C-alpha positions in Angstrom: 23.1 -4.8 -24.2 19.8 -3.4 -22.9 18.2 -0.8 -25.1 16.4 2.2 -23.7 12.6 2.5 -24.2 11.6 5.9 -25.8 8.7 7.7 -24.1 6.3 7.4 -27.2 6.8 3.6 -27.2 6.1 3.4 -23.5 2.8 5.2 -24.1 1.8 2.8 -26.9 2.7 -0.1 -24.6 0.6 1.2 -21.8 -2.4 1.8 -24.1 -2.1 -1.7 -25.5 -1.9 -3.4 -22.1 -4.8 -1.4 -20.7 -6.9 -2.2 -23.8 -6.2 -5.9 -23.8 -6.8 -6.2 -20.0 -10.1 -4.4 -20.1 -13.4 -6.3 -20.3 -14.9 -6.2 -23.7 -18.7 -5.9 -24.3 -20.2 -7.5 -27.3 -21.5 -5.3 -30.1 -25.2 -5.2 -31.0 -24.9 -6.9 -34.4 -25.0 -10.6 -34.5 -22.9 -11.8 -37.5 -19.3 -12.7 -36.9 -16.9 -10.3 -38.5 -13.7 -11.5 -40.3 -11.5 -8.5 -39.5 -11.5 -8.2 -35.7 -9.0 -8.3 -34.2 -7.1 -7.3 -37.4 -3.7 -8.4 -36.0 -1.6 -6.5 -38.6 1.3 -4.4 -37.0 3.7 -2.3 -39.1 6.5 -4.5 -40.6 4.4 -7.6 -40.1 6.4 -10.7 -40.9 5.7 -13.6 -43.2 4.7 -17.1 -42.0 1.6 -18.7 -40.5 -0.4 -18.2 -37.3 -3.1 -19.6 -35.1 -5.2 -17.8 -32.5 -8.2 -18.3 -30.2 -10.6 -15.4 -30.3 -13.7 -13.8 -28.9 -14.8 -12.3 -32.3 -16.9 -9.3 -33.0 -20.5 -10.5 -33.5 -19.9 -14.0 -32.0 -18.5 -16.0 -29.1 -15.5 -18.5 -29.0 -13.7 -19.0 -32.3 -10.4 -20.2 -33.9 -8.5 -18.2 -36.5 -5.8 -19.5 -38.9 -3.7 -17.1 -41.0 -0.8 -17.1 -43.5 1.3 -14.2 -44.8 3.5 -14.2 -47.9 7.1 -13.3 -48.2 7.5 -9.6 -47.2 4.3 -9.7 -45.2 2.3 -7.3 -47.4 -0.4 -9.9 -48.2 -2.2 -12.0 -45.6 -4.9 -14.6 -45.9 -7.1 -15.7 -42.9 -10.0 -17.9 -42.1 -11.7 -19.6 -39.2 -14.8 -20.8 -37.4 -16.7 -19.2 -34.5 -19.9 -19.6 -32.6 -22.7 -17.1 -33.3 -24.8 -15.7 -30.4 -27.5 -18.4 -31.0 -24.8 -21.1 -30.7 -24.9 -21.8 -34.5 -21.5 -22.2 -36.3 -20.3 -19.4 -38.5 -17.4 -19.3 -40.9 -15.3 -16.3 -41.9 -12.4 -15.5 -44.3 -10.6 -12.5 -45.7 -7.5 -11.1 -47.4 -5.6 -8.1 -46.0 -3.0 -5.9 -47.5 -0.4 -3.5 -46.0 2.4 -1.2 -47.1 4.8 1.3 -45.7 4.0 5.0 -45.1 6.8 5.9 -42.7 9.7 4.2 -40.9 11.4 4.8 -37.6 14.1 7.3 -37.5 16.0 9.6 -35.0 13.1 12.0 -35.4 10.2 9.5 -35.2 10.3 6.5 -33.0 7.4 4.6 -34.6 6.6 2.8 -37.9 3.4 3.6 -39.8 1.8 1.4 -42.5 -1.5 1.6 -44.4 -3.8 -1.4 -44.1 -6.8 -2.6 -46.0 -8.7 -5.8 -46.7 -11.8 -7.6 -48.0 -13.7 -10.5 -46.5 -16.9 -11.9 -45.2 -18.5 -13.8 -42.3 -21.1 -16.4 -43.2 -23.7 -17.8 -40.7 -27.4 -17.1 -40.3 -26.6 -13.9 -42.3 -23.7 -12.7 -44.5 -21.5 -9.8 -43.5 -19.2 -8.5 -46.3 -16.6 -6.1 -44.9 -13.9 -3.8 -46.4 -11.6 -2.3 -43.7 -9.1 0.5 -44.4 -6.8 2.6 -42.1 -3.3 2.8 -40.7 -1.3 0.8 -38.1 1.3 2.6 -35.9 3.8 0.6 -33.9 7.0 0.7 -31.9 9.9 -1.7 -31.4 11.2 -2.3 -27.9 14.1 -4.8 -27.4 15.8 -6.1 -24.3 18.4 -8.8 -23.9 16.0 -11.7 -24.1 12.7 -10.5 -25.7 11.4 -8.0 -28.2 8.1 -6.2 -27.8 6.0 -4.8 -30.6 3.1 -2.7 -29.4 0.9 -1.1 -32.0 -2.4 0.8 -32.6 -4.6 0.4 -35.7 -7.4 2.8 -36.2 -9.6 1.9 -39.2 -12.9 2.5 -40.9 -15.0 -0.5 -42.1 -17.5 -0.5 -44.9 -20.1 -3.3 -44.1 -22.7 -4.8 -46.5 -25.3 -6.9 -44.7 -27.9 -9.5 -45.8 -30.6 -10.3 -43.3 -32.8 -8.5 -40.8 -30.0 -7.1 -38.7 -28.5 -5.1 -41.6 -29.1 -1.4 -42.1 -32.0 -0.5 -44.4 -29.8 0.8 -47.2 -27.7 -2.3 -47.1 -24.5 -0.5 -46.2 -22.9 0.7 -42.9 -19.7 2.6 -42.0 -18.1 1.7 -38.7 -15.0 2.8 -36.8 -12.7 0.4 -34.9 -9.4 0.7 -33.1 -7.1 -2.3 -32.7 -4.6 -2.5 -29.8 -2.0 -5.2 -30.3 1.2 -6.5 -28.7 3.6 -9.0 -30.4 6.2 -10.6 -28.1 9.1 -12.3 -29.8 11.4 -14.5 -27.7 13.5 -15.5 -30.8 13.3 -14.7 -34.5 11.3 -17.8 -35.3 8.1 -17.3 -33.4 6.0 -14.6 -31.8 3.2 -14.5 -29.2 0.4 -12.3 -30.3 -2.3 -10.4 -28.4 -5.0 -8.2 -29.9 -8.1 -6.3 -28.8 -10.6 -4.3 -30.9 -12.6 -1.4 -29.5 -15.3 0.8 -30.9 -18.0 -0.4 -33.3 -16.3 -3.8 -33.4 -15.2 -5.4 -30.1 -13.1 -8.5 -30.0 -10.2 -10.2 -28.3 -7.5 -12.7 -29.7 -4.5 -14.6 -28.2 -2.3 -16.7 -30.4 1.1 -17.2 -32.0 2.9 -16.8 -35.3 5.7 -18.9 -36.8 7.9 -17.0 -39.3 
């Protein structure tokens, strides 16, 4: 039976599709960031994932991730090219928890999100993101769509010449994501980050 799509969910889907389809300019800073795209929707599932990405602060990269039972704890890591073609490594841990769940009065889920991690290359970028993730669930007879938006602040600590003079920097980023599940066992994942971090990722998750 085909389910109707509520208007707020249609709006989130439109924003996600437009954001992912837009061309992304690279940010000014040079060190690869571990947290963009963040790829954490509300009600995120457990399992492992793999993604190709154009990371914030770098070029082509590969991201691997694992989430524990319940999905509230995630571990990720990967490798990416820096702008000077050197290789950088990145790793981090993210956390999430429920703030609000869908109901007859509210068609979206809301979770808080936070994390800690670093990117290591010619310089070291230590980052602590925190914010919220807001998403909808849209189901048809054969596929389930999960569009979401994740605004967040990031506290950065830099080492190297590109860092701010006081050693700390506060940035704002917004993630636009879309999970597409064809069966309960695996999901295609798309994510884009806009704002002070700009990045793009395409991958899959196995639950």
